C-alpha distance (Angstrom), angle and dihedral (degrees) to the residues before:
residue distance angle dihedral
M1 . . .
S2 3.76 . .
L3 3.78 123.8 .
A4 3.81 91.2 -110.1
T5 3.81 90.7 54.3
L6 3.80 90.7 48.9
E7 3.80 91.9 49.6
R8 3.82 91.0 50.8
A9 3.81 90.2 51.2
I10 3.81 90.9 49.3
L11 3.80 91.3 48.8
A12 3.80 92.8 48.7
G13 3.80 91.2 49.8
A14 3.81 92.8 45.4
R15 3.80 90.6 52.7
V16 3.81 89.2 57.1
V17 3.82 96.6 42.7
F18 3.80 95.4 46.7
K19 3.85 92.4 37.6
N20 3.78 91.8 -129.5
P21 3.83 114.0 125.7
K22 3.82 90.1 -177.6
L23 3.82 93.3 60.8
R24 3.81 111.4 129.3
L25 3.77 131.4 -156.2
K26 3.79 90.9 -111.0
D27 3.84 89.4 55.8
I28 3.80 89.7 66.8
Q29 3.80 107.6 94.4
E30 3.80 96.7 -170.4
W31 3.79 142.3 -16.1
Q32 3.80 130.2 -165.3
T33 3.77 139.5 164.3
T34 3.81 89.7 -125.4
E35 3.78 126.0 60.1
I36 3.81 116.5 -74.6
E37 3.79 128.6 -145.0
A38 3.81 111.4 -125.5
Y39 3.79 114.0 -127.0
T40 3.79 124.3 -150.9
G41 3.79 109.2 -62.3
E42 3.81 94.9 16.4
V43 3.79 135.6 106.1
V44 3.80 124.3 -155.4
A45 3.80 126.4 -155.5
H46 3.80 136.3 168.2
V47 3.80 115.8 -113.8
K48 3.80 105.1 -154.5
D49 3.82 102.5 -163.4
P50 3.80 98.8 65.1
G51 3.84 89.6 20.3
V52 3.78 100.3 -124.1
Y53 3.79 138.6 128.5
V54 3.80 114.9 -121.0
A55 3.80 129.2 -160.2
I56 3.80 121.4 -158.4
K57 3.81 135.3 164.3
V58 3.80 116.1 -83.6
E59 3.82 91.9 -117.7
M60 3.81 90.9 62.4
D61 3.84 93.5 54.1
K62 3.83 107.6 97.4
R63 3.82 96.9 177.3
K64 3.79 116.4 118.9
S65 3.79 110.5 -101.0
């Protein structure tokens, strides 16, 4: 699996988890296979399919609080 393929899988999973179909790759602040600490103004969630944690800005999170 190439890095581009992995990034597309992470993006597709993040769109589902954060319920934002307009999420772009450049909207992802950080992704890691281990848990991430959320900084001010960020939200972190686990994307199960590729098995990574993804951090995005709070404004991009469309889940109900």
